[in-house]
C-alpha positions in Angstrom: -0.2 0.2 0.0 1.5 3.5 -1.0 0.2 6.3 0.5 1.2 9.8 -1.0 -0.2 13.4 -1.9 -1.6 14.4 1.4 -3.4 10.6 1.7 -5.3 9.7 4.6 -6.1 5.8 5.3 -8.0 5.0 8.1 -8.1 1.4 9.0 -6.0 -1.9 10.3 -4.1 -4.5 8.2 -4.5 -7.6 10.1 -4.3 -10.5 7.9 -8.1 -10.9 7.7 -9.2 -10.5 4.0 -13.4 -9.8 3.6 -15.3 -9.3 0.7 -17.4 -6.0 0.1 -20.2 -7.7 2.1 -18.0 -8.1 5.2 -17.8 -11.8 5.0 -14.1 -13.1 6.0 -12.8 -15.0 3.2 -9.5 -15.8 4.0 -7.1 -15.2 7.1 -3.7 -16.3 5.4 -1.3 -13.7 6.0 0.7 -12.5 2.8 3.4 -10.0 2.3 2.2 -6.4 3.0 4.7 -3.5 2.5 3.4 0.3 3.6 5.2 3.2 2.0 3.7 6.7 3.7 5.2 9.9 2.3 5.9 12.7 4.5 2.4 14.3 3.6 0.2 11.5 4.5 -1.3 9.8 7.6 -2.3 6.6 8.7 -5.2 6.5 11.3 -5.0 2.7 13.0 -8.3 1.2 13.9 -6.9 -1.9 15.7 -3.7 -3.4 15.9 -1.9 -3.9 12.4 0.8 -6.1 11.1 2.8 -5.5 8.0 5.9 -7.1 6.5 7.4 -3.9 5.8 7.1 -0.1 6.5 8.8 2.9 4.8 8.0 6.4 6.1 7.9 8.5 8.9 6.4 6.8 12.3 5.4 10.3 13.1 2.5 10.2 10.2 0.8 7.0 12.1 -1.9 7.7 14.5 -2.2 5.1 16.9 -5.1 5.9 18.8 -3.8 3.5 21.3 -3.1 0.7 18.8 0.0 -0.7 17.7 1.7 -1.3 14.4 3.9 -4.3 14.2 6.5 -4.5 11.3 7.8 -8.3 10.6 6.6 -8.9 14.5 8.1 -6.2 16.1 6.3 -3.2 17.6 7.1 0.2 15.3 8.0 3.1 17.8 7.6 6.5 17.3 3.8 6.7 16.4 1.5 9.3 17.5 
């Protein structure tokens, strides 16, 4: 996932894949890479799990949740 040009994403990445109706169709976790530029933000709505993260952790609004990158909690989020 690439966030750039003042983009804002509010949500979570947890490996549970749901269809448009909200029905879970898979729980298999694949590789998820997130790139966040300096003008964009990600607001977490639950703990999130990604394989790699590129960007400034200050642009992640944690809301009390944690972003895990390859199993390690990312520090420096808001």
